[in-house]
LOMIMI-979677 format. One record per residue: residue number from 1; residue in three letters; x, y, z of N, C-alpha, C in turn. Coordinates in steps of 0.2 Angstrom, whole numbers, always signed. Layout:
<atoms>
ATOM  num  residu    n_X    n_Y    n_Z   ca_X   ca_Y   ca_Z    c_X    c_Y    c_Z
ATOM  NUM     ALA      X      Y      Z      X      Y      Z      X      Y      Z
...
</atoms>
This chain:
<atoms>
ATOM  num  residu    n_X    n_Y    n_Z   ca_X   ca_Y   ca_Z    c_X    c_Y    c_Z
ATOM    1     LEU   +180   -138   -177   +172   -135   -175   +171   -129   -174
ATOM    2     TYR   +169   -124   -177   +163   -119   -173   +158   -119   -174
ATOM    3     VAL   +154   -117   -167   +148   -115   -168   +145   -111   -164
ATOM    4     VAL   +142   -107   -165   +138   -100   -163   +133   -103   -160
ATOM    5     GLU   +131   -100   -154   +126   -103   -148   +122    -97   -147
ATOM    6     SER   +117    -99   -152   +114    -89   -156   +108    -87   -147
ATOM    7     ARG   +106    -91   -144   +101    -89   -138   +104    -90   -131
ATOM    8     SER   +112    -93   -131   +115    -93   -126   +114    -83   -122
ATOM    9     VAL   +115    -85   -115   +117    -79   -113   +122    -82   -105
ATOM   10     PRO   +128    -80   -107   +129    -75   -111   +131    -78   -116
ATOM   11     ARG   +133    -75   -122   +131    -76   -130   +140    -79   -131
ATOM   12     LYS   +140    -85   -132   +146    -89   -134   +147    -91   -140
ATOM   13     ILE   +154    -93   -143   +155    -96   -148   +159   -101   -144
ATOM   14     LEU   +159   -107   -148   +163   -112   -143   +166   -119   -151
ATOM   15     ALA   +170   -122   -148   +176   -123   -154   +176   -131   -150
ATOM   16     TYR   +177   -135   -155   +177   -140   -155   +182   -144   -158
ATOM   17     ASP   +185   -150   -155   +191   -153   -161   +187   -161   -161
ATOM   18     VAL   +189   -161   -172   +183   -166   -173   +188   -175   -173
ATOM   19     LYS   +187   -179   -172   +190   -184   -171   +187   -189   -176
ATOM   20     GLY   +193   -190   -179   +190   -194   -184   +185   -194   -191
ATOM   21     GLY   +184   -187   -192   +178   -185   -195   +171   -189   -192
ATOM   22     LYS   +171   -189   -188   +162   -193   -185   +162   -189   -179
ATOM   23     SER   +168   -188   -176   +164   -187   -168   +168   -179   -167
ATOM   24     LEU   +164   -176   -161   +166   -170   -158   +169   -173   -150
ATOM   25     ALA   +174   -168   -149   +178   -167   -141   +181   -162   -140
ATOM   26     ASN   +182   -161   -136   +183   -155   -131   +181   -150   -132
ATOM   27     ARG   +174   -149   -131   +170   -144   -131   +172   -137   -128
ATOM   28     ARG   +174   -132   -129   +177   -125   -124   +172   -120   -128
ATOM   29     VAL   +172   -115   -122   +169   -107   -127   +176   -105   -127
ATOM   30     LEU   +176   -103   -132   +183    -99   -138   +180    -89   -137
ATOM   31     ILE   +174    -90   -139   +175    -82   -135   +166    -80   -134
ATOM   32     ASP   +166    -78   -127   +163    -75   -124   +162    -68   -124
ATOM   33     ALA   +153    -66   -131   +153    -60   -132   +151    -55   -129
ATOM   34     GLY   +148    -57   -122   +148    -53   -115   +141    -51   -118
ATOM   35     PRO   +138    -48   -110   +129    -48   -111   +130    -41   -119
ATOM   36     LYS   +130    -37   -122   +127    -34   -128   +132    -37   -134
ATOM   37     GLY   +135    -40   -134   +137    -42   -141   +134    -46   -144
ATOM   38     THR   +133    -50   -149   +129    -54   -154   +133    -54   -161
ATOM   39     ARG   +133    -61   -160   +141    -64   -164   +134    -66   -169
ATOM   40     ASP   +135    -68   -175   +133    -71   -181   +136    -75   -185
ATOM   41     GLY   +137    -74   -192   +137    -78   -195   +144    -76   -196
ATOM   42     PHE   +150    -82   -198   +159    -80   -195   +161    -86   -202
ATOM   43     ARG   +166    -84   -204   +172    -86   -208   +178    -87   -205
ATOM   44     VAL   +181    -91   -208   +189    -91   -206   +193    -89   -213
ATOM   45     ASP   +199    -88   -210   +205    -87   -215   +211    -90   -214
ATOM   46     LEU   +215    -91   -219   +221    -96   -219   +224    -97   -213
ATOM   47     ASP   +223    -91   -208   +231    -92   -203   +223    -93   -195
ATOM   48     GLY   +219    -94   -198   +215    -98   -191   +210    -95   -188
ATOM   49     ASN   +211    -85   -190   +206    -81   -187   +198    -82   -189
ATOM   50     LEU   +194    -81   -184   +189    -80   -186   +185    -71   -188
ATOM   51     TRP   +183    -70   -193   +180    -66   -196   +173    -67   -194
ATOM   52     CYS   +169    -63   -188   +162    -63   -186   +157    -59   -187
ATOM   53     GLY   +152    -58   -191   +149    -52   -191   +146    -52   -183
ATOM   54     TRP   +145    -44   -181   +143    -46   -174   +138    -36   -174
ATOM   55     GLY   +134    -36   -169   +128    -32   -169   +125    -32   -166
ATOM   56     MET   +120    -26   -162   +116    -28   -161   +112    -18   -160
ATOM   57     GLY   +115    -14   -164   +112     -8   -166   +114     -3   -162
ATOM   58     GLU   +120     -6   -160   +125     -1   -155   +131     +1   -159
ATOM   59     ALA   +133     +8   -157   +141    +10   -161   +144     +7   -156
ATOM   60     GLY   +150     +4   -161   +154     +2   -157   +154     -7   -159
ATOM   61     LEU   +149     -9   -158   +145    -16   -158   +146    -20   -166
ATOM   62     ASP   +142    -13   -170   +140    -13   -176   +145    -15   -182
ATOM   63     GLY   +146    -22   -185   +151    -22   -189   +154    -32   -190
ATOM   64     VAL   +159    -32   -189   +166    -40   -190   +169    -36   -185
ATOM   65     HIS   +169    -42   -179   +175    -44   -175   +179    -48   -179
ATOM   66     VAL   +185    -45   -177   +192    -54   -179   +195    -56   -173
ATOM   67     PHE   +192    -62   -175   +195    -66   -164   +203    -70   -169
ATOM   68     ASN   +208    -72   -166   +213    -77   -168   +213    -85   -165
ATOM   69     PRO   +216    -88   -166   +212    -96   -166   +212    -96   -158
ATOM   70     GLU   +216    -91   -151   +213    -91   -146   +208    -89   -142
ATOM   71     GLY   +205    -85   -148   +198    -82   -146   +199    -74   -144
ATOM   72     ARG   +203    -71   -144   +207    -64   -142   +204    -61   -148
ATOM   73     LEU   +202    -55   -147   +201    -49   -152   +204    -46   -154
ATOM   74     ILE   +206    -46   -161   +212    -46   -166   +210    -37   -171
ATOM   75     GLY   +205    -38   -172   +201    -32   -176   +195    -32   -175
ATOM   76     LYS   +194    -25   -178   +185    -24   -179   +185    -20   -185
ATOM   77     ILE   +180    -22   -189   +177    -16   -194   +171    -13   -193
ATOM   78     GLU   +171     -7   -191   +166     -4   -190   +161     -2   -195
ATOM   79     LEU   +153     -4   -196   +148     -1   -200   +144     +0   -196
ATOM   80     PRO   +139     +5   -198   +133     +8   -198   +127     +3   -199
ATOM   81     GLU   +127     -1   -198   +123     -5   -196   +124    -13   -194
ATOM   82     ARG   +121    -20   -190   +122    -25   -191   +126    -28   -195
ATOM   83     CYS   +130    -33   -193   +132    -35   -199   +129    -43   -199
ATOM   84     ALA   +126    -45   -201   +124    -52   -201   +128    -60   -204
ATOM   85     ASN   +132    -58   -209   +135    -64   -211   +139    -61   -215
ATOM   86     VAL   +148    -63   -213   +150    -63   -220   +154    -69   -225
ATOM   87     CYS   +159    -69   -230   +159    -72   -234   +167    -69   -237
ATOM   88     PHE   +171    -72   -239   +177    -70   -241   +177    -73   -249
ATOM   89     GLY   +177    -68   -256   +176    -69   -262   +179    -65   -264
ATOM   90     GLY   +183    -67   -271   +187    -64   -277   +190    -69   -278
ATOM   91     VAL   +196    -66   -283   +201    -74   -286   +204    -76   -279
ATOM   92     LYS   +206    -71   -275   +212    -73   -271   +207    -75   -266
ATOM   93     ARG   +201    -73   -265   +197    -73   -258   +199    -70   -253
ATOM   94     ASN   +202    -64   -256   +206    -58   -251   +198    -52   -250
ATOM   95     ARG   +195    -54   -255   +188    -47   -253   +182    -48   -249
ATOM   96     LEU   +181    -49   -242   +177    -47   -236   +169    -44   -239
ATOM   97     PHE   +164    -49   -240   +158    -46   -240   +155    -47   -236
ATOM   98     MET   +153    -41   -233   +147    -40   -226   +141    -41   -227
ATOM   99     ALA   +136    -44   -228   +129    -44   -227   +126    -41   -221
ATOM  100     ALA   +124    -35   -220   +122    -30   -215   +113    -30   -216
ATOM  101     SER   +111    -26   -210   +103    -28   -211    +99    -25   -217
ATOM  102     GLN   +104    -19   -220   +100    -16   -228   +103    -15   -230
ATOM  103     SER   +111    -18   -232   +116    -16   -236   +121    -21   -236
ATOM  104     ILE   +126    -23   -239   +130    -27   -242   +136    -23   -244
ATOM  105     TYR   +141    -23   -240   +146    -21   -242   +152    -25   -242
ATOM  106     SER   +157    -22   -246   +164    -28   -247   +170    -22   -248
ATOM  107     LEU   +174    -26   -244   +182    -23   -244   +189    -27   -243
ATOM  108     TYR   +192    -26   -248   +198    -31   -248   +204    -29   -242
ATOM  109     VAL   +205    -36   -239   +208    -36   -233   +214    -39   -236
ATOM  110     GLU   +220    -38   -228   +226    -44   -230   +225    -49   -226
ATOM  111     ALA   +220    -54   -229   +220    -59   -226   +216    -63   -234
ATOM  112     GLN   +217    -69   -233   +212    -74   -236   +208    -80   -235
ATOM  113     GLY   +203    -81   -236   +198    -85   -234   +200    -92   -235
ATOM  114     VAL   +197    -98   -232   +198   -104   -233   +194   -106   -236
ATOM  115     LEU   +195   -112   -241   +189   -113   -244   +185   -117   -240
ATOM  116     GLY   +176   -116   -240   +173   -119   -234   +167   -121   -238
ATOM  117     GLY   +162   -124   -233   +157   -126   -233   +152   -123   -228
ATOM  118     VAL   +145   -124   -229   +141   -123   -224   +137   -129   -222
ATOM  119     VAL   +134   -128   -213   +130   -134   -214   +125   -131   -210
ATOM  120     GLN   +118   -133   -212   +112   -129   -208   +109   -135   -203
ATOM  121     ILE   +109   -130   -195   +107   -135   -191   +100   -135   -192
ATOM  122     PHE    +96   -139   -188    +89   -140   -187    +88   -144   -182
ATOM  123     ILE    +84   -140   -178    +85   -146   -170    +78   -146   -168
ATOM  124     ASP    +74   -152   -167    +68   -153   -168    +62   -149   -174
ATOM  125     GLY    +65   -150   -178    +61   -145   -185    +62   -138   -186
ATOM  126     ALA    +65   -135   -181    +64   -129   -182    +74   -125   -183
ATOM  127     TYR    +72   -122   -187    +80   -119   -189    +84   -116   -185
ATOM  128     GLU    +91   -119   -185    +98   -113   -180   +100   -110   -185
ATOM  129     PRO   +106   -105   -183   +110   -103   -187   +115   -108   -191
ATOM  130     THR   +117   -105   -195   +122   -110   -198   +128   -111   -197
ATOM  131     ILE   +133   -114   -198   +140   -116   -194   +145   -117   -198
ATOM  132     SER   +149   -114   -200   +154   -116   -204   +159   -122   -204
ATOM  133     ILE   +161   -125   -210   +166   -131   -208   +173   -130   -214
ATOM  134     ASP   +175   -133   -212   +182   -135   -218   +180   -136   -224
ATOM  135     GLY   +176   -139   -227   +174   -145   -230   +174   -140   -236
ATOM  136     ALA   +172   -141   -243   +172   -140   -249   +164   -142   -251
ATOM  137     TYR   +159   -141   -246   +154   -145   -249   +147   -141   -245
ATOM  138     GLU   +140   -141   -245   +137   -140   -242   +133   -145   -239
ATOM  139     SER   +128   -145   -233   +124   -150   -231   +120   -149   -227
ATOM  140     THR   +116   -152   -224   +111   -151   -219   +110   -158   -215
ATOM  141     VAL   +110   -156   -207   +113   -160   -201   +104   -158   -198
ATOM  142     SER   +101   -164   -197    +94   -162   -191    +98   -170   -186
ATOM  143     ILE    +96   -163   -180    +97   -166   -174    +90   -167   -170
ATOM  144     ASP    +89   -173   -168    +82   -173   -164    +82   -176   -157
ATOM  145     GLY    +87   -174   -155    +88   -180   -148    +94   -182   -149
ATOM  146     ALA    +98   -186   -157   +103   -191   -157   +107   -186   -163
ATOM  147     TYR   +112   -187   -160   +120   -187   -165   +117   -190   -172
ATOM  148     GLU   +116   -188   -177   +119   -192   -180   +118   -185   -189
ATOM  149     PRO   +125   -184   -188   +125   -179   -194   +131   -183   -199
ATOM  150     ALA   +130   -181   -205   +134   -185   -209   +140   -181   -213
ATOM  151     ILE   +146   -182   -209   +150   -174   -208   +155   -177   -210
ATOM  152     SER   +159   -176   -214   +166   -176   -215   +169   -171   -215
ATOM  153     ILE   +175   -172   -212   +179   -164   -213   +184   -165   -220
ATOM  154     ASP   +187   -170   -223   +190   -171   -228   +188   -169   -236
ATOM  155     GLY   +180   -167   -232   +176   -165   -240   +171   -168   -242
ATOM  156     SER   +172   -174   -239   +166   -182   -243   +161   -182   -237
ATOM  157     LEU   +156   -184   -239   +148   -184   -235   +148   -192   -236
ATOM  158     GLU   +147   -194   -229   +146   -200   -228   +138   -202   -228
</atoms>
């Protein structure tokens, strides 16, 4: 499970192991974006690489950054504006759609996105960023001091 810490400094993407579809373990920092990197929505390809919307309105930082499963930067797609979210689409899931500040871009890539769903996180009633889960469903999780999500990685909800 990957989680974007939206307001952390330094800015990070965390990784967790999911145990038995019900609990999380082995919290670790997968990607440290540094003081200027701003990561946002992301998707995973079949090789386990993270395709992350990125940007802060600064040349070289705006676009999509691609990280391998160990968190090493392996590629960039530069855009003229900040990219907030990405999605694999098309018949072969090899067309990357990039939702930027004022535009939507698409590009065929040499990767195929995993089938997946989205979980929206609410903490104390306030919306937090979405996180991708390798399941084929959508759900909403509420966390108000207690961990009580009804998530199953095998695609079923509990």
